[in-house]
VOBA-287548 format. One line per 2 residues: their letters; for each residue x, y, z of N, C-alpha, C. Coordinates in nm, 2 decimals. Layout:
<sites>
a> X/Y/Z/X/Y/Z/X/Y/Z  ...
</sites>
This chain:
<sites>
mm> -1.08/-0.41/4.13/-1.06/-0.26/4.15/-1.02/-0.20/4.01  -1.08/-0.09/3.98/-1.05/-0.03/3.85/-0.91/0.04/3.86
gq> -0.83/0.01/3.76/-0.70/0.07/3.75/-0.70/0.21/3.68  -0.59/0.28/3.70/-0.58/0.41/3.64/-0.43/0.44/3.60
ls> -0.41/0.49/3.48/-0.28/0.53/3.44/-0.22/0.64/3.53  -0.10/0.62/3.57/-0.04/0.73/3.65/0.00/0.85/3.56
sg> -0.02/0.97/3.60/0.00/1.09/3.53/0.12/1.16/3.59  0.21/1.09/3.65/0.32/1.16/3.72/0.43/1.19/3.62
qe> 0.55/1.21/3.67/0.67/1.25/3.59/0.71/1.13/3.51  0.75/1.16/3.39/0.80/1.06/3.30/0.93/0.99/3.35
rl> 0.95/0.87/3.31/1.07/0.80/3.36/1.19/0.85/3.29  1.30/0.85/3.36/1.42/0.89/3.30/1.49/0.79/3.22
fy> 1.47/0.66/3.25/1.54/0.55/3.17/1.43/0.45/3.13  1.45/0.40/3.01/1.35/0.30/2.96/1.43/0.18/2.91
sf> 1.38/0.07/2.93/1.44/-0.05/2.87/1.35/-0.10/2.76  1.39/-0.07/2.64/1.31/-0.09/2.52/1.40/-0.14/2.40
nl> 1.36/-0.25/2.34/1.44/-0.31/2.23/1.34/-0.33/2.11  1.37/-0.26/2.00/1.29/-0.28/1.88/1.28/-0.42/1.83
ed> 1.39/-0.50/1.85/1.39/-0.64/1.80/1.28/-0.72/1.87  1.24/-0.69/1.99/1.14/-0.76/2.07/1.00/-0.73/2.02
hi> 0.98/-0.62/1.95/0.85/-0.58/1.92/0.81/-0.60/1.77  0.90/-0.66/1.69/0.87/-0.69/1.55/0.84/-0.84/1.54
pa> 0.72/-0.88/1.49/0.68/-1.02/1.48/0.78/-1.10/1.40  0.79/-1.22/1.43/0.88/-1.31/1.35/0.84/-1.33/1.21
nh> 0.71/-1.32/1.18/0.65/-1.34/1.05/0.63/-1.21/0.97  0.68/-1.10/1.02/0.66/-0.98/0.95/0.73/-0.97/0.82
ll> 0.66/-0.91/0.72/0.71/-0.90/0.58/0.85/-0.84/0.58  0.88/-0.74/0.66/1.01/-0.67/0.65/1.12/-0.76/0.71
rs> 1.09/-0.85/0.80/1.19/-0.95/0.84/1.23/-1.04/0.73  1.13/-1.08/0.65/1.17/-1.17/0.54/1.25/-1.10/0.43
id> 1.22/-0.97/0.41/1.30/-0.89/0.31/1.44/-0.87/0.37  1.45/-0.84/0.49/1.58/-0.80/0.55/1.67/-0.92/0.55
rc> 1.62/-1.04/0.55/1.71/-1.16/0.55/1.77/-1.18/0.41  1.70/-1.12/0.31/1.75/-1.14/0.17/1.82/-1.02/0.11
ld> 1.79/-0.90/0.17/1.85/-0.78/0.12/1.99/-0.76/0.16  2.08/-0.75/0.07/2.22/-0.73/0.10/2.27/-0.60/0.03
ls> 2.30/-0.51/0.12/2.35/-0.38/0.07/2.49/-0.35/0.12  2.57/-0.45/0.13/2.70/-0.44/0.18/2.79/-0.37/0.09
dl> 2.77/-0.38/-0.04/2.85/-0.31/-0.15/2.80/-0.18/-0.19  2.69/-0.13/-0.12/2.63/0.00/-0.17/2.72/0.12/-0.15
rh> 2.79/0.13/-0.04/2.88/0.24/-0.02/3.00/0.24/-0.11  3.05/0.12/-0.14/3.16/0.11/-0.23/3.12/0.15/-0.37
yl> 3.00/0.12/-0.41/2.95/0.16/-0.54/2.93/0.31/-0.55  2.89/0.37/-0.45/2.86/0.52/-0.45/2.98/0.60/-0.40
ad> 3.09/0.54/-0.38/3.20/0.62/-0.32/3.25/0.73/-0.41  3.24/0.71/-0.54/3.29/0.82/-0.64/3.19/0.93/-0.65
fy> 3.07/0.92/-0.60/2.97/1.02/-0.61/2.95/1.10/-0.49  3.04/1.08/-0.39/3.04/1.16/-0.27/3.17/1.23/-0.25
sp> 3.17/1.35/-0.19/3.29/1.42/-0.17/3.37/1.36/-0.05  3.50/1.36/-0.06/3.58/1.30/0.05/3.59/1.40/0.17
ig> 3.55/1.52/0.15/3.55/1.62/0.26/3.41/1.68/0.28  3.40/1.75/0.39/3.27/1.82/0.42/3.19/1.74/0.52
rp> 3.07/1.79/0.54/2.98/1.73/0.65/2.93/1.60/0.60  2.92/1.50/0.69/2.87/1.36/0.65/2.73/1.37/0.60
si> 2.70/1.30/0.50/2.56/1.30/0.44/2.47/1.20/0.51  2.35/1.20/0.47/2.26/1.09/0.52/2.30/0.96/0.46
dp> 2.30/0.86/0.54/2.34/0.72/0.50/2.26/0.68/0.38  2.33/0.65/0.27/2.25/0.60/0.15/2.17/0.47/0.17
el> 2.23/0.39/0.26/2.15/0.26/0.28/2.02/0.29/0.36  2.02/0.39/0.44/1.90/0.43/0.51/1.79/0.47/0.41
mi> 1.83/0.55/0.31/1.74/0.60/0.21/1.69/0.49/0.12  1.78/0.40/0.09/1.73/0.28/0.00/1.64/0.20/0.08
rm> 1.66/0.17/0.21/1.57/0.09/0.29/1.44/0.16/0.31  1.44/0.29/0.32/1.31/0.36/0.33/1.23/0.36/0.20
lv> 1.30/0.36/0.09/1.24/0.35/-0.04/1.18/0.21/-0.06  1.25/0.11/-0.01/1.20/-0.03/-0.02/1.07/-0.04/0.06
vg> 1.07/0.02/0.18/0.94/0.02/0.26/0.83/0.09/0.18  0.86/0.20/0.11/0.76/0.27/0.04/0.70/0.19/-0.08
yc> 0.79/0.12/-0.15/0.75/0.03/-0.26/0.67/-0.08/-0.21  0.70/-0.14/-0.10/0.63/-0.26/-0.04/0.49/-0.23/0.01
yg> 0.48/-0.11/0.06/0.35/-0.07/0.12/0.27/0.03/0.05  0.32/0.06/-0.08/0.24/0.15/-0.16/0.24/0.30/-0.11
ir> 0.35/0.34/-0.05/0.36/0.48/0.00/0.44/0.56/-0.11  0.36/0.63/-0.19/0.43/0.70/-0.30/0.48/0.84/-0.26
se> 0.42/0.90/-0.16/0.46/1.03/-0.12/0.58/1.02/-0.03  0.69/1.09/-0.06/0.81/1.09/0.02/0.78/1.16/0.15
rr> 0.70/1.26/0.16/0.66/1.32/0.28/0.59/1.23/0.37  0.50/1.15/0.32/0.42/1.06/0.40/0.51/0.94/0.44
lc> 0.61/0.90/0.36/0.70/0.80/0.39/0.78/0.83/0.51  0.83/0.96/0.52/0.90/1.00/0.63/0.82/1.00/0.76
ee> 0.69/1.04/0.75/0.60/1.04/0.86/0.58/0.90/0.91  0.56/0.80/0.82/0.54/0.66/0.86/0.66/0.60/0.92
ah> 0.78/0.64/0.87/0.90/0.58/0.93/0.92/0.64/1.07  0.87/0.76/1.09/0.89/0.82/1.22/0.79/0.75/1.33
ln> 0.68/0.70/1.28/0.58/0.65/1.37/0.58/0.50/1.38  0.62/0.43/1.28/0.60/0.28/1.27/0.73/0.22/1.32
la> 0.72/0.13/1.42/0.84/0.07/1.48/0.90/-0.03/1.38  0.82/-0.10/1.31/0.87/-0.20/1.21/0.96/-0.13/1.10
yr> 0.91/-0.01/1.06/0.99/0.06/0.96/1.12/0.11/1.02  1.12/0.15/1.14/1.24/0.19/1.21/1.34/0.08/1.22
wf> 1.29/-0.04/1.26/1.37/-0.15/1.27/1.44/-0.19/1.14  1.36/-0.19/1.03/1.41/-0.23/0.90/1.51/-0.13/0.85
cr> 1.49/0.00/0.88/1.58/0.10/0.84/1.70/0.12/0.93  1.72/0.03/1.03/1.83/0.04/1.12/1.83/0.17/1.20
ms> 1.72/0.22/1.24/1.71/0.34/1.32/1.66/0.31/1.46  1.71/0.37/1.56/1.67/0.35/1.69/1.55/0.45/1.72
lq> 1.50/0.45/1.84/1.40/0.54/1.87/1.44/0.69/1.88  1.57/0.71/1.90/1.63/0.84/1.91/1.67/0.90/1.78
de> 1.69/0.81/1.68/1.74/0.86/1.55/1.64/0.94/1.48  1.69/1.04/1.41/1.60/1.14/1.34/1.58/1.09/1.20
vp> 1.45/1.09/1.15/1.42/1.05/1.02/1.46/1.16/0.92  1.52/1.13/0.81/1.56/1.23/0.71/1.45/1.31/0.66
nh> 1.47/1.43/0.62/1.37/1.52/0.56/1.33/1.47/0.43  1.20/1.49/0.39/1.15/1.44/0.26/1.23/1.50/0.14
st> 1.28/1.62/0.16/1.35/1.68/0.04/1.48/1.61/0.01  1.53/1.54/0.11/1.66/1.47/0.09/1.64/1.36/-0.01
fs> 1.52/1.30/-0.01/1.49/1.19/-0.11/1.49/1.25/-0.25  1.42/1.36/-0.26/1.40/1.42/-0.40/1.54/1.46/-0.45
kn> 1.62/1.52/-0.37/1.75/1.56/-0.42/1.84/1.45/-0.46  1.83/1.34/-0.38/1.92/1.22/-0.41/1.86/1.14/-0.53
rh> 1.73/1.12/-0.53/1.67/1.04/-0.64/1.70/1.11/-0.78  1.68/1.24/-0.78/1.70/1.32/-0.91/1.84/1.36/-0.93
gr> 1.93/1.34/-0.84/2.06/1.38/-0.85/2.16/1.26/-0.85  2.21/1.24/-0.73/2.32/1.14/-0.71/2.27/1.00/-0.75
fr> 2.15/0.96/-0.71/2.11/0.82/-0.75/2.09/0.80/-0.90  2.04/0.91/-0.96/2.02/0.90/-1.11/2.15/0.90/-1.18
ds> 2.24/0.99/-1.14/2.37/1.00/-1.21/2.45/0.87/-1.19  2.44/0.80/-1.08/2.51/0.68/-1.06/2.44/0.55/-1.11
dl> 2.32/0.57/-1.16/2.24/0.46/-1.20/2.22/0.35/-1.09  2.20/0.40/-0.97/2.20/0.32/-0.85/2.09/0.21/-0.86
fr> 1.97/0.25/-0.90/1.86/0.16/-0.90/1.88/0.04/-1.00  1.94/0.07/-1.11/1.98/-0.04/-1.20/2.08/-0.14/-1.13
wl> 2.18/-0.08/-1.06/2.27/-0.16/-0.99/2.21/-0.24/-0.89  2.11/-0.18/-0.81/2.04/-0.26/-0.71/1.96/-0.37/-0.77
fn> 1.89/-0.34/-0.88/1.81/-0.45/-0.95/1.90/-0.56/-0.99  2.02/-0.53/-1.05/2.11/-0.63/-1.09/2.16/-0.72/-0.98
ev> 2.18/-0.65/-0.86/2.23/-0.72/-0.74/2.12/-0.82/-0.69  2.00/-0.77/-0.69/1.89/-0.86/-0.65/1.88/-0.98/-0.74
lr> 1.89/-0.95/-0.87/1.88/-1.05/-0.97/1.99/-1.15/-0.96  2.11/-1.11/-0.93/2.22/-1.20/-0.92/2.21/-1.29/-0.80
hc> 2.15/-1.23/-0.69/2.13/-1.32/-0.57/2.02/-1.42/-0.60  1.92/-1.38/-0.68/1.82/-1.48/-0.72/1.87/-1.59/-0.80
md> 1.96/-1.56/-0.89/2.03/-1.66/-0.98/2.12/-1.75/-0.90  2.19/-1.69/-0.80/2.27/-1.78/-0.71/2.19/-1.87/-0.63
ag> 2.07/-1.83/-0.59/1.98/-1.92/-0.51/1.90/-2.01/-0.60  1.92/-2.00/-0.73/1.84/-2.10/-0.82/1.70/-2.06/-0.84
lv> 1.66/-1.94/-0.81/1.52/-1.90/-0.83/1.49/-1.86/-0.97  1.59/-1.80/-1.04/1.58/-1.77/-1.18/1.70/-1.81/-1.26
kg> 1.69/-1.83/-1.39/1.81/-1.87/-1.47/1.87/-1.76/-1.55  1.80/-1.65/-1.57/1.85/-1.54/-1.65/1.86/-1.57/-1.79
eg> 1.78/-1.66/-1.85/1.79/-1.70/-1.99/1.68/-1.64/-2.07  1.59/-1.57/-2.01/1.48/-1.50/-2.08/1.42/-1.40/-2.00
fa> 1.32/-1.33/-2.06/1.25/-1.23/-1.98/1.10/-1.23/-2.02  1.02/-1.16/-1.94/0.87/-1.15/-1.97/0.83/-1.01/-1.95
vd> 0.72/-0.97/-2.02/0.67/-0.84/-2.00/0.53/-0.85/-1.94  0.50/-0.77/-1.84/0.37/-0.78/-1.78/0.26/-0.71/-1.86
as> 0.15/-0.69/-1.81/0.03/-0.63/-1.88/0.03/-0.48/-1.87  0.14/-0.42/-1.84/0.14/-0.27/-1.83/0.12/-0.21/-1.98
ii> 0.07/-0.09/-1.98/0.05/-0.03/-2.11/0.19/0.01/-2.17  0.22/-0.03/-2.29/0.34/-0.01/-2.36/0.31/0.08/-2.49
ka> 0.38/0.18/-2.51/0.36/0.27/-2.62/0.38/0.20/-2.75  0.28/0.20/-2.84/0.29/0.13/-2.96/0.35/0.23/-3.07
da> 0.42/0.16/-3.17/0.48/0.24/-3.28/0.38/0.26/-3.39  0.27/0.33/-3.36/0.16/0.36/-3.45/0.10/0.49/-3.43
sr> 0.03/0.54/-3.52/-0.04/0.67/-3.51/-0.17/0.67/-3.58  -0.26/0.76/-3.55/-0.38/0.77/-3.62/-0.37/0.81/-3.76
qr> -0.26/0.89/-3.79/-0.24/0.94/-3.93/-0.21/0.82/-4.02  -0.14/0.72/-3.97/-0.11/0.60/-4.05/-0.21/0.49/-4.04
gg> -0.32/0.52/-3.96/-0.42/0.41/-3.94/-0.49/0.37/-4.07  -0.52/0.47/-4.16/-0.59/0.44/-4.28/-0.51/0.35/-4.37
ri> -0.38/0.38/-4.38/-0.29/0.30/-4.46/-0.28/0.15/-4.41  -0.27/0.14/-4.28/-0.26/0.01/-4.22/-0.39/-0.07/-4.25
qs> -0.50/-0.01/-4.24/-0.63/-0.08/-4.26/-0.64/-0.12/-4.41  -0.59/-0.04/-4.50/-0.59/-0.08/-4.64/-0.50/-0.20/-4.67
vv> -0.39/-0.20/-4.60/-0.30/-0.32/-4.62/-0.36/-0.44/-4.57  -0.42/-0.43/-4.45/-0.49/-0.55/-4.40/-0.61/-0.59/-4.49
yq> -0.68/-0.50/-4.54/-0.79/-0.53/-4.63/-0.74/-0.61/-4.76  -0.63/-0.56/-4.82/-0.57/-0.63/-4.93/-0.53/-0.77/-4.90
vm> -0.47/-0.79/-4.78/-0.43/-0.93/-4.74/-0.55/-1.02/-4.72  -0.65/-0.96/-4.66/-0.77/-1.04/-4.64/-0.84/-1.07/-4.77
kr> -0.83/-0.98/-4.86/-0.90/-1.00/-4.99/-0.83/-1.12/-5.07  -0.70/-1.12/-5.07/-0.63/-1.22/-5.14/-0.65/-1.36/-5.07
st> -0.65/-1.35/-4.93/-0.67/-1.48/-4.86/-0.81/-1.53/-4.88  -0.91/-1.44/-4.89/-1.04/-1.48/-4.91/-1.06/-1.56/-5.04
ga> -0.99/-1.51/-5.14/-1.00/-1.57/-5.27/-0.94/-1.71/-5.26  -0.83/-1.73/-5.19/-0.77/-1.86/-5.17/-0.86/-1.95/-5.10
ih> -0.93/-1.90/-5.00/-1.03/-1.98/-4.92/-1.14/-2.03/-5.01  -1.19/-1.94/-5.10/-1.29/-1.98/-5.19/-1.24/-2.09/-5.29
rs> -1.12/-2.07/-5.34/-1.07/-2.17/-5.44/-1.04/-2.31/-5.37  -0.99/-2.30/-5.24/-0.97/-2.43/-5.17/-1.10/-2.50/-5.14
ar> -1.20/-2.42/-5.11/-1.33/-2.48/-5.08/-1.42/-2.51/-5.21  -1.36/-2.47/-5.32/-1.43/-2.49/-5.45/-1.58/-2.44/-5.45
vp> -1.59/-2.32/-5.41/-1.72/-2.25/-5.41/-1.70/-2.13/-5.50  -1.81/-2.08/-5.56/-1.81/-1.96/-5.64/-1.76/-1.84/-5.56
yv> -1.67/-1.76/-5.62/-1.62/-1.64/-5.56/-1.73/-1.53/-5.58  -1.80/-1.49/-5.48/-1.91/-1.40/-5.50/-1.88/-1.26/-5.48
st> -1.82/-1.22/-5.36/-1.80/-1.08/-5.32/-1.67/-1.07/-5.25  -1.62/-0.95/-5.27/-1.49/-0.91/-5.20/-1.51/-0.79/-5.10
sk> -1.64/-0.77/-5.07/-1.66/-0.66/-4.97/-1.61/-0.70/-4.83  -1.59/-0.59/-4.75/-1.53/-0.61/-4.62/-1.62/-0.70/-4.53
hs> -1.75/-0.68/-4.55/-1.85/-0.75/-4.46/-1.85/-0.89/-4.50  -1.85/-0.92/-4.63/-1.86/-1.06/-4.67/-1.73/-1.14/-4.63
mk> -1.62/-1.07/-4.65/-1.49/-1.13/-4.61/-1.49/-1.16/-4.46  -1.54/-1.07/-4.38/-1.54/-1.09/-4.24/-1.62/-1.21/-4.20
rl> -1.74/-1.22/-4.27/-1.83/-1.33/-4.24/-1.76/-1.46/-4.27  -1.69/-1.47/-4.39/-1.62/-1.59/-4.43/-1.51/-1.62/-4.34
wl> -1.43/-1.52/-4.30/-1.32/-1.54/-4.21/-1.37/-1.59/-4.07  -1.48/-1.53/-4.03/-1.54/-1.57/-3.90/-1.58/-1.72/-3.90
kr> -1.63/-1.76/-4.01/-1.68/-1.90/-4.02/-1.56/-2.00/-4.03  -1.46/-1.95/-4.11/-1.34/-2.04/-4.12/-1.24/-2.04/-4.01
fp> -1.23/-1.92/-3.95/-1.13/-1.89/-3.84/-1.21/-1.82/-3.73  -1.29/-1.89/-3.65/-1.37/-1.82/-3.55/-1.28/-1.75/-3.44
sa> -1.16/-1.81/-3.41/-1.08/-1.75/-3.31/-1.01/-1.62/-3.35  -1.02/-1.58/-3.47/-0.95/-1.46/-3.52/-1.02/-1.34/-3.47
yr> -1.15/-1.34/-3.43/-1.22/-1.22/-3.39/-1.25/-1.23/-3.24  -1.19/-1.31/-3.17/-1.22/-1.32/-3.02/-1.14/-1.22/-2.95
</sites>
């Protein structure tokens, strides 16, 4: 027999637990086991007034920002919409079904104000790094730079001078190569030097 959803009055009471609806292998569960924000309120205590209306929980905003970073949600407005709809996001942010998601403008005011003044994100990065060192994942003895674009200390106005210096170095080195190979020194033009360098050091132009 074909079933049909009842369209009667909504139930007054629901038995619903977010914990039961988040898969055990979910990414946010793995992050939640490692993320420790117990010292966050103590660190930000000096940047909040002791009187007045209670603010949005800073841990809630940090957890929502972590969700945005993990899932590539750059828009704060969209992040609030996703946190309102996604059960896993609500569970990770410690929000129940009845809790209201903060307004997107709250993130902007805190990121450009209180969080920046307190250097909160640097503190959070150092805390994560410290936990990784305690777990033996990193040693903290060196660092690496990824392939992101880094602004170089150079300009087009100085490019001609740099090329002339490189040309002089190659010219002197080319003479040394000729003398070491005991061949007549024929030309010092840029093209001839490049051919000689390419023959002697093929990896230099790769």
